[in-house]
PDB file with SEQRES, HELIX, SHEET and CRYST1 records, atoms N, CA, C and O in Angstrom:
SEQRES   1 A   69  MET ALA SER LYS LEU ILE ASP ASP LEU THR THR LEU PRO          
SEQRES   2 A   69  THR ASN GLN GLN VAL ILE LYS GLU ILE ASN GLU LEU PHE          
SEQRES   3 A   69  TYR ASP PHE LEU TRP SER GLY GLU GLY ASP LYS ILE LYS          
SEQRES   4 A   69  ARG ASN THR MET ILE ASN ASP TYR PRO GLU GLY GLY LEU          
SEQRES   5 A   69  ARG MET THR ASP ILE GLU SER PHE SER LYS SER PHE LYS          
SEQRES   6 A   69  THR ILE TRP MET                                              
HELIX    1 AA1 ALA A    2  THR A   11  1                                  10    
HELIX    2 AA2 GLN A   16  LEU A   30  1                                  15    
HELIX    3 AA3 ARG A   40  ILE A   44  1                                   5    
HELIX    4 AA4 TYR A   47  GLU A   49  5                                   3    
HELIX    5 AA5 ILE A   57  TRP A   68  1                                  12    
CRYST1    1.000    1.000    1.000  90.00  90.00  90.00 P 1           1          
ATOM      1  N   MET A   1     -24.599   6.678 -12.243  1.00  0.00           N  
ATOM      2  CA  MET A   1     -24.389   7.880 -12.832  1.00  0.00           C  
ATOM      3  C   MET A   1     -23.663   8.849 -12.079  1.00  0.00           C  
ATOM      4  O   MET A   1     -22.877   9.593 -12.666  1.00  0.00           O  
ATOM      5  N   ALA A   2     -23.844   8.930 -10.770  1.00  0.00           N  
ATOM      6  CA  ALA A   2     -23.212   9.964  -9.888  1.00  0.00           C  
ATOM      7  C   ALA A   2     -21.675   9.700  -9.909  1.00  0.00           C  
ATOM      8  O   ALA A   2     -20.932  10.681  -9.880  1.00  0.00           O  
ATOM      9  N   SER A   3     -21.181   8.527  -9.954  1.00  0.00           N  
ATOM     10  CA  SER A   3     -19.800   8.280  -9.966  1.00  0.00           C  
ATOM     11  C   SER A   3     -19.141   8.818 -11.309  1.00  0.00           C  
ATOM     12  O   SER A   3     -18.053   9.394 -11.282  1.00  0.00           O  
ATOM     13  N   LYS A   4     -19.815   8.614 -12.426  1.00  0.00           N  
ATOM     14  CA  LYS A   4     -19.310   9.073 -13.736  1.00  0.00           C  
ATOM     15  C   LYS A   4     -19.387  10.671 -13.749  1.00  0.00           C  
ATOM     16  O   LYS A   4     -18.455  11.291 -14.261  1.00  0.00           O  
ATOM     17  N   LEU A   5     -20.317  11.250 -13.278  1.00  0.00           N  
ATOM     18  CA  LEU A   5     -20.525  12.684 -13.069  1.00  0.00           C  
ATOM     19  C   LEU A   5     -19.369  13.264 -12.258  1.00  0.00           C  
ATOM     20  O   LEU A   5     -18.727  14.249 -12.623  1.00  0.00           O  
ATOM     21  N   ILE A   6     -19.158  12.614 -11.183  1.00  0.00           N  
ATOM     22  CA  ILE A   6     -18.100  13.106 -10.195  1.00  0.00           C  
ATOM     23  C   ILE A   6     -16.661  12.953 -10.899  1.00  0.00           C  
ATOM     24  O   ILE A   6     -15.770  13.777 -10.692  1.00  0.00           O  
ATOM     25  N   ASP A   7     -16.511  11.941 -11.670  1.00  0.00           N  
ATOM     26  CA  ASP A   7     -15.157  11.856 -12.397  1.00  0.00           C  
ATOM     27  C   ASP A   7     -15.015  12.890 -13.420  1.00  0.00           C  
ATOM     28  O   ASP A   7     -13.912  13.360 -13.697  1.00  0.00           O  
ATOM     29  N   ASP A   8     -16.149  13.276 -14.017  1.00  0.00           N  
ATOM     30  CA  ASP A   8     -16.023  14.384 -14.999  1.00  0.00           C  
ATOM     31  C   ASP A   8     -15.904  15.701 -14.389  1.00  0.00           C  
ATOM     32  O   ASP A   8     -15.244  16.573 -14.954  1.00  0.00           O  
ATOM     33  N   LEU A   9     -16.528  15.928 -13.212  1.00  0.00           N  
ATOM     34  CA  LEU A   9     -16.439  17.302 -12.460  1.00  0.00           C  
ATOM     35  C   LEU A   9     -14.904  17.405 -12.013  1.00  0.00           C  
ATOM     36  O   LEU A   9     -14.347  18.503 -12.012  1.00  0.00           O  
ATOM     37  N   THR A  10     -14.281  16.319 -11.659  1.00  0.00           N  
ATOM     38  CA  THR A  10     -12.975  16.449 -11.146  1.00  0.00           C  
ATOM     39  C   THR A  10     -11.935  16.774 -12.255  1.00  0.00           C  
ATOM     40  O   THR A  10     -10.909  17.380 -11.945  1.00  0.00           O  
ATOM     41  N   THR A  11     -12.154  16.414 -13.457  1.00  0.00           N  
ATOM     42  CA  THR A  11     -11.193  16.728 -14.515  1.00  0.00           C  
ATOM     43  C   THR A  11     -11.488  17.796 -15.386  1.00  0.00           C  
ATOM     44  O   THR A  11     -10.564  18.345 -15.986  1.00  0.00           O  
ATOM     45  N   LEU A  12     -12.728  18.184 -15.543  1.00  0.00           N  
ATOM     46  CA  LEU A  12     -13.128  19.170 -16.599  1.00  0.00           C  
ATOM     47  C   LEU A  12     -13.381  20.492 -15.892  1.00  0.00           C  
ATOM     48  O   LEU A  12     -13.958  20.434 -14.806  1.00  0.00           O  
ATOM     49  N   PRO A  13     -13.015  21.690 -16.382  1.00  0.00           N  
ATOM     50  CA  PRO A  13     -13.501  22.890 -15.828  1.00  0.00           C  
ATOM     51  C   PRO A  13     -15.035  23.042 -15.957  1.00  0.00           C  
ATOM     52  O   PRO A  13     -15.622  22.698 -16.983  1.00  0.00           O  
ATOM     53  N   THR A  14     -15.648  23.552 -14.913  1.00  0.00           N  
ATOM     54  CA  THR A  14     -17.136  23.434 -14.835  1.00  0.00           C  
ATOM     55  C   THR A  14     -17.622  24.964 -14.377  1.00  0.00           C  
ATOM     56  O   THR A  14     -17.035  25.691 -13.576  1.00  0.00           O  
ATOM     57  N   ASN A  15     -18.682  25.213 -15.002  1.00  0.00           N  
ATOM     58  CA  ASN A  15     -19.338  26.525 -14.836  1.00  0.00           C  
ATOM     59  C   ASN A  15     -20.283  26.229 -13.579  1.00  0.00           C  
ATOM     60  O   ASN A  15     -20.843  25.147 -13.406  1.00  0.00           O  
ATOM     61  N   GLN A  16     -20.386  27.315 -12.738  1.00  0.00           N  
ATOM     62  CA  GLN A  16     -21.163  27.223 -11.558  1.00  0.00           C  
ATOM     63  C   GLN A  16     -22.669  26.978 -11.905  1.00  0.00           C  
ATOM     64  O   GLN A  16     -23.364  26.274 -11.172  1.00  0.00           O  
ATOM     65  N   GLN A  17     -23.128  27.531 -12.959  1.00  0.00           N  
ATOM     66  CA  GLN A  17     -24.515  27.329 -13.363  1.00  0.00           C  
ATOM     67  C   GLN A  17     -24.820  25.912 -13.650  1.00  0.00           C  
ATOM     68  O   GLN A  17     -25.885  25.386 -13.326  1.00  0.00           O  
ATOM     69  N   VAL A  18     -23.834  25.289 -14.283  1.00  0.00           N  
ATOM     70  CA  VAL A  18     -23.959  23.846 -14.692  1.00  0.00           C  
ATOM     71  C   VAL A  18     -24.009  22.910 -13.470  1.00  0.00           C  
ATOM     72  O   VAL A  18     -24.789  21.961 -13.407  1.00  0.00           O  
ATOM     73  N   ILE A  19     -23.187  23.212 -12.568  1.00  0.00           N  
ATOM     74  CA  ILE A  19     -23.079  22.527 -11.305  1.00  0.00           C  
ATOM     75  C   ILE A  19     -24.457  22.584 -10.495  1.00  0.00           C  
ATOM     76  O   ILE A  19     -24.967  21.614  -9.934  1.00  0.00           O  
ATOM     77  N   LYS A  20     -24.976  23.885 -10.526  1.00  0.00           N  
ATOM     78  CA  LYS A  20     -26.266  24.134  -9.830  1.00  0.00           C  
ATOM     79  C   LYS A  20     -27.384  23.400 -10.575  1.00  0.00           C  
ATOM     80  O   LYS A  20     -28.280  22.912  -9.886  1.00  0.00           O  
ATOM     81  N   GLU A  21     -27.431  23.269 -11.890  1.00  0.00           N  
ATOM     82  CA  GLU A  21     -28.413  22.611 -12.569  1.00  0.00           C  
ATOM     83  C   GLU A  21     -28.308  21.071 -12.345  1.00  0.00           C  
ATOM     84  O   GLU A  21     -29.330  20.406 -12.175  1.00  0.00           O  
ATOM     85  N   ILE A  22     -27.134  20.540 -12.346  1.00  0.00           N  
ATOM     86  CA  ILE A  22     -26.900  19.143 -11.987  1.00  0.00           C  
ATOM     87  C   ILE A  22     -27.517  18.888 -10.661  1.00  0.00           C  
ATOM     88  O   ILE A  22     -28.339  17.985 -10.506  1.00  0.00           O  
ATOM     89  N   ASN A  23     -27.132  19.665  -9.715  1.00  0.00           N  
ATOM     90  CA  ASN A  23     -27.689  19.593  -8.320  1.00  0.00           C  
ATOM     91  C   ASN A  23     -29.263  19.522  -8.315  1.00  0.00           C  
ATOM     92  O   ASN A  23     -29.898  18.677  -7.684  1.00  0.00           O  
ATOM     93  N   GLU A  24     -29.791  20.472  -9.064  1.00  0.00           N  
ATOM     94  CA  GLU A  24     -31.243  20.495  -9.256  1.00  0.00           C  
ATOM     95  C   GLU A  24     -31.845  19.157  -9.826  1.00  0.00           C  
ATOM     96  O   GLU A  24     -32.889  18.680  -9.381  1.00  0.00           O  
ATOM     97  N   LEU A  25     -31.135  18.598 -10.817  1.00  0.00           N  
ATOM     98  CA  LEU A  25     -31.588  17.400 -11.319  1.00  0.00           C  
ATOM     99  C   LEU A  25     -31.521  16.219 -10.376  1.00  0.00           C  
ATOM    100  O   LEU A  25     -32.366  15.327 -10.451  1.00  0.00           O  
ATOM    101  N   PHE A  26     -30.586  16.190  -9.530  1.00  0.00           N  
ATOM    102  CA  PHE A  26     -30.472  15.169  -8.482  1.00  0.00           C  
ATOM    103  C   PHE A  26     -31.632  15.238  -7.567  1.00  0.00           C  
ATOM    104  O   PHE A  26     -32.233  14.210  -7.254  1.00  0.00           O  
ATOM    105  N   TYR A  27     -31.993  16.468  -7.099  1.00  0.00           N  
ATOM    106  CA  TYR A  27     -33.123  16.588  -6.193  1.00  0.00           C  
ATOM    107  C   TYR A  27     -34.453  16.352  -6.865  1.00  0.00           C  
ATOM    108  O   TYR A  27     -35.359  15.743  -6.295  1.00  0.00           O  
ATOM    109  N   ASP A  28     -34.557  16.842  -8.090  1.00  0.00           N  
ATOM    110  CA  ASP A  28     -35.801  16.515  -8.898  1.00  0.00           C  
ATOM    111  C   ASP A  28     -36.033  15.019  -9.019  1.00  0.00           C  
ATOM    112  O   ASP A  28     -37.141  14.513  -8.841  1.00  0.00           O  
ATOM    113  N   PHE A  29     -34.951  14.341  -9.326  1.00  0.00           N  
ATOM    114  CA  PHE A  29     -34.983  12.845  -9.426  1.00  0.00           C  
ATOM    115  C   PHE A  29     -35.436  12.308  -7.998  1.00  0.00           C  
ATOM    116  O   PHE A  29     -36.361  11.500  -7.921  1.00  0.00           O  
ATOM    117  N   LEU A  30     -34.861  12.707  -7.027  1.00  0.00           N  
ATOM    118  CA  LEU A  30     -35.187  12.233  -5.719  1.00  0.00           C  
ATOM    119  C   LEU A  30     -36.547  12.355  -5.326  1.00  0.00           C  
ATOM    120  O   LEU A  30     -37.119  11.392  -4.817  1.00  0.00           O  
ATOM    121  N   TRP A  31     -37.199  13.581  -5.534  1.00  0.00           N  
ATOM    122  CA  TRP A  31     -38.496  13.986  -5.157  1.00  0.00           C  
ATOM    123  C   TRP A  31     -39.453  13.802  -6.263  1.00  0.00           C  
ATOM    124  O   TRP A  31     -40.538  14.367  -6.125  1.00  0.00           O  
ATOM    125  N   SER A  32     -39.234  13.057  -7.426  1.00  0.00           N  
ATOM    126  CA  SER A  32     -39.997  12.984  -8.602  1.00  0.00           C  
ATOM    127  C   SER A  32     -40.623  14.296  -9.091  1.00  0.00           C  
ATOM    128  O   SER A  32     -41.762  14.380  -9.550  1.00  0.00           O  
ATOM    129  N   GLY A  33     -39.777  15.288  -8.948  1.00  0.00           N  
ATOM    130  CA  GLY A  33     -40.159  16.588  -9.640  1.00  0.00           C  
ATOM    131  C   GLY A  33     -41.249  17.349  -8.806  1.00  0.00           C  
ATOM    132  O   GLY A  33     -41.752  18.385  -9.241  1.00  0.00           O  
ATOM    133  N   GLU A  34     -41.598  16.810  -7.605  1.00  0.00           N  
ATOM    134  CA  GLU A  34     -42.762  17.457  -6.933  1.00  0.00           C  
ATOM    135  C   GLU A  34     -42.304  18.515  -5.878  1.00  0.00           C  
ATOM    136  O   GLU A  34     -43.092  19.012  -5.073  1.00  0.00           O  
ATOM    137  N   GLY A  35     -40.960  18.827  -5.939  1.00  0.00           N  
ATOM    138  CA  GLY A  35     -40.489  19.868  -4.914  1.00  0.00           C  
ATOM    139  C   GLY A  35     -39.904  19.055  -3.696  1.00  0.00           C  
ATOM    140  O   GLY A  35     -40.143  17.877  -3.432  1.00  0.00           O  
ATOM    141  N   ASP A  36     -39.098  19.915  -3.018  1.00  0.00           N  
ATOM    142  CA  ASP A  36     -38.332  19.211  -1.916  1.00  0.00           C  
ATOM    143  C   ASP A  36     -39.305  18.950  -0.674  1.00  0.00           C  
ATOM    144  O   ASP A  36     -40.089  19.811  -0.276  1.00  0.00           O  
ATOM    145  N   LYS A  37     -39.189  17.769  -0.139  1.00  0.00           N  
ATOM    146  CA  LYS A  37     -39.987  17.423   1.058  1.00  0.00           C  
ATOM    147  C   LYS A  37     -39.319  17.694   2.331  1.00  0.00           C  
ATOM    148  O   LYS A  37     -39.934  17.931   3.370  1.00  0.00           O  
ATOM    149  N   ILE A  38     -37.920  17.648   2.215  1.00  0.00           N  
ATOM    150  CA  ILE A  38     -37.035  17.990   3.368  1.00  0.00           C  
ATOM    151  C   ILE A  38     -36.005  19.001   2.875  1.00  0.00           C  
ATOM    152  O   ILE A  38     -35.594  18.982   1.714  1.00  0.00           O  
ATOM    153  N   LYS A  39     -35.615  19.849   3.747  1.00  0.00           N  
ATOM    154  CA  LYS A  39     -34.741  20.927   3.436  1.00  0.00           C  
ATOM    155  C   LYS A  39     -33.445  20.314   2.939  1.00  0.00           C  
ATOM    156  O   LYS A  39     -32.980  19.291   3.441  1.00  0.00           O  
ATOM    157  N   ARG A  40     -32.852  20.998   1.894  1.00  0.00           N  
ATOM    158  CA  ARG A  40     -31.556  20.420   1.307  1.00  0.00           C  
ATOM    159  C   ARG A  40     -30.466  20.399   2.343  1.00  0.00           C  
ATOM    160  O   ARG A  40     -29.685  19.448   2.383  1.00  0.00           O  
ATOM    161  N   ASN A  41     -30.380  21.388   3.169  1.00  0.00           N  
ATOM    162  CA  ASN A  41     -29.272  21.369   4.194  1.00  0.00           C  
ATOM    163  C   ASN A  41     -29.426  20.125   5.165  1.00  0.00           C  
ATOM    164  O   ASN A  41     -28.454  19.558   5.663  1.00  0.00           O  
ATOM    165  N   THR A  42     -30.690  19.770   5.375  1.00  0.00           N  
ATOM    166  CA  THR A  42     -31.031  18.641   6.236  1.00  0.00           C  
ATOM    167  C   THR A  42     -30.519  17.334   5.643  1.00  0.00           C  
ATOM    168  O   THR A  42     -29.917  16.474   6.285  1.00  0.00           O  
ATOM    169  N   MET A  43     -30.853  17.273   4.226  1.00  0.00           N  
ATOM    170  CA  MET A  43     -30.547  16.112   3.549  1.00  0.00           C  
ATOM    171  C   MET A  43     -29.096  15.889   3.446  1.00  0.00           C  
ATOM    172  O   MET A  43     -28.681  14.733   3.363  1.00  0.00           O  
ATOM    173  N   ILE A  44     -28.264  16.916   3.443  1.00  0.00           N  
ATOM    174  CA  ILE A  44     -26.812  16.786   3.359  1.00  0.00           C  
ATOM    175  C   ILE A  44     -26.103  16.330   4.634  1.00  0.00           C  
ATOM    176  O   ILE A  44     -24.998  15.788   4.629  1.00  0.00           O  
ATOM    177  N   ASN A  45     -26.856  16.603   5.772  1.00  0.00           N  
ATOM    178  CA  ASN A  45     -26.320  16.314   7.028  1.00  0.00           C  
ATOM    179  C   ASN A  45     -26.029  14.750   7.229  1.00  0.00           C  
ATOM    180  O   ASN A  45     -26.493  13.915   6.452  1.00  0.00           O  
ATOM    181  N   ASP A  46     -25.213  14.408   8.346  1.00  0.00           N  
ATOM    182  CA  ASP A  46     -24.916  12.999   8.533  1.00  0.00           C  
ATOM    183  C   ASP A  46     -26.086  12.523   9.353  1.00  0.00           C  
ATOM    184  O   ASP A  46     -26.900  13.253   9.919  1.00  0.00           O  
ATOM    185  N   TYR A  47     -26.067  11.127   9.344  1.00  0.00           N  
ATOM    186  CA  TYR A  47     -27.276  10.483  10.043  1.00  0.00           C  
ATOM    187  C   TYR A  47     -27.485  10.824  11.482  1.00  0.00           C  
ATOM    188  O   TYR A  47     -28.641  11.000  11.864  1.00  0.00           O  
ATOM    189  N   PRO A  48     -26.517  10.932  12.298  1.00  0.00           N  
ATOM    190  CA  PRO A  48     -26.792  11.388  13.663  1.00  0.00           C  
ATOM    191  C   PRO A  48     -27.467  12.795  13.839  1.00  0.00           C  
ATOM    192  O   PRO A  48     -28.215  13.076  14.775  1.00  0.00           O  
ATOM    193  N   GLU A  49     -27.110  13.641  12.824  1.00  0.00           N  
ATOM    194  CA  GLU A  49     -27.733  14.941  12.852  1.00  0.00           C  
ATOM    195  C   GLU A  49     -29.156  15.016  12.210  1.00  0.00           C  
ATOM    196  O   GLU A  49     -29.769  16.082  12.144  1.00  0.00           O  
ATOM    197  N   GLY A  50     -29.654  13.831  11.740  1.00  0.00           N  
ATOM    198  CA  GLY A  50     -31.034  13.867  11.101  1.00  0.00           C  
ATOM    199  C   GLY A  50     -30.964  13.840   9.677  1.00  0.00           C  
ATOM    200  O   GLY A  50     -32.014  13.779   9.037  1.00  0.00           O  
ATOM    201  N   GLY A  51     -29.874  13.878   9.109  1.00  0.00           N  
ATOM    202  CA  GLY A  51     -29.689  13.887   7.579  1.00  0.00           C  
ATOM    203  C   GLY A  51     -29.701  12.571   6.925  1.00  0.00           C  
ATOM    204  O   GLY A  51     -29.935  11.557   7.583  1.00  0.00           O  
ATOM    205  N   LEU A  52     -29.455  12.534   5.629  1.00  0.00           N  
ATOM    206  CA  LEU A  52     -29.507  11.319   4.801  1.00  0.00           C  
ATOM    207  C   LEU A  52     -28.224  11.195   4.086  1.00  0.00           C  
ATOM    208  O   LEU A  52     -28.116  10.296   3.253  1.00  0.00           O  
ATOM    209  N   ARG A  53     -27.170  12.053   4.330  1.00  0.00           N  
ATOM    210  CA  ARG A  53     -25.959  11.999   3.621  1.00  0.00           C  
ATOM    211  C   ARG A  53     -26.022  12.214   2.145  1.00  0.00           C  
ATOM    212  O   ARG A  53     -25.205  11.687   1.391  1.00  0.00           O  
ATOM    213  N   MET A  54     -27.025  13.016   1.715  1.00  0.00           N  
ATOM    214  CA  MET A  54     -27.095  13.325   0.284  1.00  0.00           C  
ATOM    215  C   MET A  54     -25.838  14.102  -0.303  1.00  0.00           C  
ATOM    216  O   MET A  54     -25.325  15.003   0.360  1.00  0.00           O  
ATOM    217  N   THR A  55     -25.399  13.782  -1.424  1.00  0.00           N  
ATOM    218  CA  THR A  55     -24.307  14.457  -1.941  1.00  0.00           C  
ATOM    219  C   THR A  55     -24.711  15.787  -2.416  1.00  0.00           C  
ATOM    220  O   THR A  55     -25.707  15.904  -3.131  1.00  0.00           O  
ATOM    221  N   ASP A  56     -23.920  16.911  -2.023  1.00  0.00           N  
ATOM    222  CA  ASP A  56     -24.203  18.229  -2.617  1.00  0.00           C  
ATOM    223  C   ASP A  56     -23.091  18.434  -3.782  1.00  0.00           C  
ATOM    224  O   ASP A  56     -21.919  18.655  -3.477  1.00  0.00           O  
ATOM    225  N   ILE A  57     -23.482  18.359  -5.015  1.00  0.00           N  
ATOM    226  CA  ILE A  57     -22.595  18.331  -6.015  1.00  0.00           C  
ATOM    227  C   ILE A  57     -21.761  19.674  -6.045  1.00  0.00           C  
ATOM    228  O   ILE A  57     -20.581  19.618  -6.389  1.00  0.00           O  
ATOM    229  N   GLU A  58     -22.288  20.771  -5.726  1.00  0.00           N  
ATOM    230  CA  GLU A  58     -21.479  21.948  -5.695  1.00  0.00           C  
ATOM    231  C   GLU A  58     -20.298  21.952  -4.680  1.00  0.00           C  
ATOM    232  O   GLU A  58     -19.161  22.298  -4.999  1.00  0.00           O  
ATOM    233  N   SER A  59     -20.635  21.562  -3.500  1.00  0.00           N  
ATOM    234  CA  SER A  59     -19.608  21.380  -2.501  1.00  0.00           C  
ATOM    235  C   SER A  59     -18.584  20.282  -2.799  1.00  0.00           C  
ATOM    236  O   SER A  59     -17.395  20.394  -2.502  1.00  0.00           O  
ATOM    237  N   PHE A  60     -19.049  19.348  -3.329  1.00  0.00           N  
ATOM    238  CA  PHE A  60     -18.227  18.064  -3.701  1.00  0.00           C  
ATOM    239  C   PHE A  60     -17.299  18.472  -4.825  1.00  0.00           C  
ATOM    240  O   PHE A  60     -16.135  18.074  -4.792  1.00  0.00           O  
ATOM    241  N   SER A  61     -17.710  19.211  -5.786  1.00  0.00           N  
ATOM    242  CA  SER A  61     -16.822  19.682  -6.930  1.00  0.00           C  
ATOM    243  C   SER A  61     -15.751  20.670  -6.324  1.00  0.00           C  
ATOM    244  O   SER A  61     -14.557  20.533  -6.591  1.00  0.00           O  
ATOM    245  N   LYS A  62     -16.183  21.591  -5.564  1.00  0.00           N  
ATOM    246  CA  LYS A  62     -15.139  22.462  -4.973  1.00  0.00           C  
ATOM    247  C   LYS A  62     -14.184  21.650  -4.104  1.00  0.00           C  
ATOM    248  O   LYS A  62     -12.992  21.952  -4.164  1.00  0.00           O  
ATOM    249  N   SER A  63     -14.541  20.718  -3.354  1.00  0.00           N  
ATOM    250  CA  SER A  63     -13.607  20.073  -2.449  1.00  0.00           C  
ATOM    251  C   SER A  63     -12.601  19.239  -3.236  1.00  0.00           C  
ATOM    252  O   SER A  63     -11.424  19.147  -2.887  1.00  0.00           O  
ATOM    253  N   PHE A  64     -13.128  18.608  -4.355  1.00  0.00           N  
ATOM    254  CA  PHE A  64     -12.216  17.736  -5.228  1.00  0.00           C  
ATOM    255  C   PHE A  64     -11.146  18.661  -5.905  1.00  0.00           C  
ATOM    256  O   PHE A  64      -9.969  18.308  -5.970  1.00  0.00           O  
ATOM    257  N   LYS A  65     -11.598  19.875  -6.415  1.00  0.00           N  
ATOM    258  CA  LYS A  65     -10.731  20.773  -7.099  1.00  0.00           C  
ATOM    259  C   LYS A  65      -9.637  21.368  -6.135  1.00  0.00           C  
ATOM    260  O   LYS A  65      -8.511  21.687  -6.518  1.00  0.00           O  
ATOM    261  N   THR A  66     -10.082  21.477  -4.870  1.00  0.00           N  
ATOM    262  CA  THR A  66      -9.219  22.048  -3.867  1.00  0.00           C  
ATOM    263  C   THR A  66      -8.197  21.127  -3.589  1.00  0.00           C  
ATOM    264  O   THR A  66      -7.026  21.500  -3.512  1.00  0.00           O  
ATOM    265  N   ILE A  67      -8.581  19.788  -3.409  1.00  0.00           N  
ATOM    266  CA  ILE A  67      -7.663  18.724  -3.103  1.00  0.00           C  
ATOM    267  C   ILE A  67      -6.626  18.586  -4.155  1.00  0.00           C  
ATOM    268  O   ILE A  67      -5.426  18.494  -3.896  1.00  0.00           O  
ATOM    269  N   TRP A  68      -7.169  18.573  -5.444  1.00  0.00           N  
ATOM    270  CA  TRP A  68      -6.368  18.447  -6.746  1.00  0.00           C  
ATOM    271  C   TRP A  68      -5.334  19.457  -6.710  1.00  0.00           C  
ATOM    272  O   TRP A  68      -4.190  19.118  -7.011  1.00  0.00           O  
ATOM    273  N   MET A  69      -5.584  20.664  -6.380  1.00  0.00           N  
ATOM    274  CA  MET A  69      -4.530  21.708  -6.321  1.00  0.00           C  
ATOM    275  C   MET A  69      -3.470  21.386  -5.510  1.00  0.00           C  
ATOM    276  O   MET A  69      -2.532  22.172  -5.379  1.00  0.00           O  
TER     277      MET A  69                                                      
END                                                                             
């Protein structure tokens, strides 16, 4: 599902609120709606930094649009 979502985010104009809601849905799915067990900034970090390389949809969308321009 994430790959399809990313494809849509790169081609369609998106509202910041929609991106934040999608990011919330990802984390709700990950933690079964029980709240975050690990800080989101930590989750986004690389493995050597103690993270799990979780995709931050907001940053990902911004980077793709910047590259596209």
